[in-house]
VMD Tcl script that draws the C-alpha trace (Angstrom):
set ca {
  {-100.60 39.41 13.36}
  {-101.90 35.77 12.61}
  {-100.86 33.70 9.77}
  {-103.09 32.56 7.76}
  {-102.88 28.18 7.29}
  {-102.19 29.09 3.36}
  {-99.25 31.00 3.84}
  {-97.76 28.49 6.61}
  {-98.05 25.61 4.55}
  {-96.45 27.35 1.37}
  {-93.07 27.52 3.35}
  {-93.69 23.81 4.51}
  {-91.54 21.22 2.37}
  {-91.83 17.37 3.33}
  {-88.02 15.90 2.86}
  {-87.71 12.08 4.17}
  {-83.79 12.91 3.25}
  {-83.61 15.90 6.01}
  {-81.21 15.43 8.55}
  {-83.15 14.80 11.28}
  {-85.29 12.13 9.93}
  {-83.31 9.24 10.56}
  {-82.62 10.20 14.06}
  {-86.30 11.02 14.73}
  {-87.01 8.00 13.38}
  {-84.84 5.89 15.47}
  {-85.94 7.78 18.27}
  {-89.79 6.96 17.45}
  {-88.81 3.48 17.12}
  {-86.82 3.25 20.46}
  {-89.86 4.88 22.44}
  {-92.89 3.13 21.00}
  {-91.46 -0.47 20.44}
  {-91.18 -1.31 24.09}
  {-94.53 0.26 24.50}
  {-95.90 -1.94 21.88}
  {-94.72 -4.86 23.07}
  {-95.69 -4.19 26.70}
  {-99.16 -3.74 25.73}
  {-99.51 -6.73 23.86}
  {-98.33 -9.01 26.67}
  {-100.64 -7.16 28.71}
  {-103.65 -7.76 26.18}
  {-102.50 -11.52 26.29}
  {-102.15 -11.90 30.12}
  {-105.80 -10.16 30.24}
  {-107.34 -12.72 27.58}
  {-105.90 -15.78 29.40}
  {-107.07 -14.40 33.05}
  {-110.80 -13.76 31.69}
  {-110.66 -17.06 30.09}
  {-109.59 -18.63 33.46}
  {-112.26 -16.59 35.27}
  {-115.00 -17.90 32.95}
  {-114.12 -21.54 33.71}
  {-113.98 -20.75 37.35}
  {-118.04 -19.29 37.03}
  {-118.81 -22.05 34.58}
  {-117.70 -24.50 36.97}
  {-119.53 -23.56 39.94}
}
mol new
graphics top color blue
foreach p $ca { graphics top sphere $p radius 0.5 }
foreach p [lrange $ca 0 end-1] q [lrange $ca 1 end] { graphics top cylinder $p $q radius 0.2 }
display resetview
């Protein structure tokens, strides 16, 4: 009952012009781009906070 990998891959074809490809790429962009922007902003804020903490510690 188990399909071998070779049999499964023989029926698999990549087609970038398939019907759902554009929709899938749009959905991916709409869900991942905001997350990437938020993560970048978080990292930037953490770096600035770290620099402020270092300055406070060095002044003490």
